[in-house]
Structure formats: structure tokens, C-alpha cells
Phi, psi and omega in degrees: 000136182288160182299142179289147178287124180276124183241136178244134180249125184232112178204135182276012171250103186306324181295322178296310182298320177291320179298317180295311177309309178303322179292312186292332181292347179278352181261127183292334183269005175245150172225116176282116186260357173171154171238130184233153183258358180204160185294329182295317177299319181300312179300312186294327186251006181296327175293323179289318185276335177050056180284148167283320183228137174244121173271112194235119175297141179289312184253105178228143176300152177077239181282115182284171182296329182292311180297318182293328179297312182297317179295316179299313185292330175293324179283312183230080185304333184281356181284139179266126174255129175248114182279132170254132186203157175269347188264128182252009180289140187305322182298322179297315184292313181295324178293320181294320178297317181295333178276358177110002177288145183267351179200166182215126181231129179285144189287349177264014177284155174306144185298329178294343180285336174299316179299312178307314181298318182297309179305312180300314185285332176295333177268012178079013177260152175279147180230127172237132177290166187307309182297325178289318180296320180297321181291322184276329186310321178295337185252028179304140179308132189293327181262008175079358179286150172285138183291154176274147173287165178295330176288321174297328177295320179297314181293318172312313181301311181301308184296327181290343179270009177087009183281148170288165178303320177296318177296318182292316179303313180297315184295320182261359175064043176228171184282156179298324182296318179303312178303313180302321184289314176299322180296314180297319181294319179300308181303317182293315184295325185269349184065037180242137183254350184233163175293322177297320179296319177296318179298315178297318177300316181296323176291312183294334185252015172076016181294329184264002183275142171072013183276329184073022186245002181253000000 
């Protein structure tokens, strides 16, 4: 039997977290490794708990779901983030995806849909529940490209200036491995295979404009 998928649930409403945990515990191929009530704890404990998937509430006091998403992915870029939310407005959904979430689930979906979402993101696919997809679809990105997170945009800016992975790592105080992972994700999302291509993209899309850094 293959290893079970490790799931971390983060929601500041205990009844919601406990309800999701109870459902997920019924699946033999899943293991709930923790339920936390705020984003800060999730960021601080992600290395300890090593989740494959984080079910993350969007609206939490302190460190929000969006901030937690970016911080978790900086620590563990391989983690899949699924946002849980009551909000179905397109701007909420597109912002969550641009911050690095791989999926967006409304809290009123049938509980078995959460399992479907976990399976999809573990296969490397993006998942939007029906309500979220319907809201977002009219505002689909015009060129079909997957949006970059704000951290990826920062790294693209550094790389487009000709900096090495080591230079970027030193400038942003992150590991070279993290930079390499972001670089691969940027190239995959933009469909670009070379550093020269990244620089050209940055110039054409105004990433390098107005920075005062060239």
C-alpha cells in the first residue's frame, strides 16, 4: 500500500476543523496530521508536521490564509494548499490562486468533494469547486497562463536582472534550493525555458519598469 497523504487542517472555527477531520479520517489513504486554529501556527509547524496538503481557511485573525499560503510554500514548496472559504467572489479566488494555492473550495460543498480536491492537487492538478469555477471563469487570464505568486514575481524580477540563484537566495534570505524550485515553477507557469526568455517576458510585461534597480 502506498503512503497515506498527510493532511493539515487550519481553521479558526473548531467545529469546522473537527467536522472536516471526522470526514477525512474515514479514508484509508489519508492521514490528518493536525488541526490548527491560525495561520501563524501553521507556518511555524509545517516543517514539523510535513503535510502533503494543507486545508487552509482564507479568513483568520493575525496571519491570514493568503499570507500563510506564501510563507508555507517558502518553507515547503512541494506542499499543496487548498483554500477553504465562504467567499465565492472572483477576486478572492483569483487572489488565492495567485498567492500559490492549488485549489479553492467553498465551505458549503459536500464533504466528499474535499476528498476529490485532495486527490486532484496530489496529482498536480488545480481544483476549483463548482461555485468557485463559475465565479472565476468569466475572468480567466487572457493569455491562458497560470498567474505567478507575489514571491515568484519578486524572484522573476531578481532573475531578470541577470542574478544567479545564489545571488537571489542571498538577497531574499532564502535557500538556493527554494530559489531553484521557484525558478522551475516560474518557467513552467510562463511556458519559458531559458533565462533570456524570462528577461524578455519581464521587459514585455513591465516587471522591470519603475523599479529603479536596473
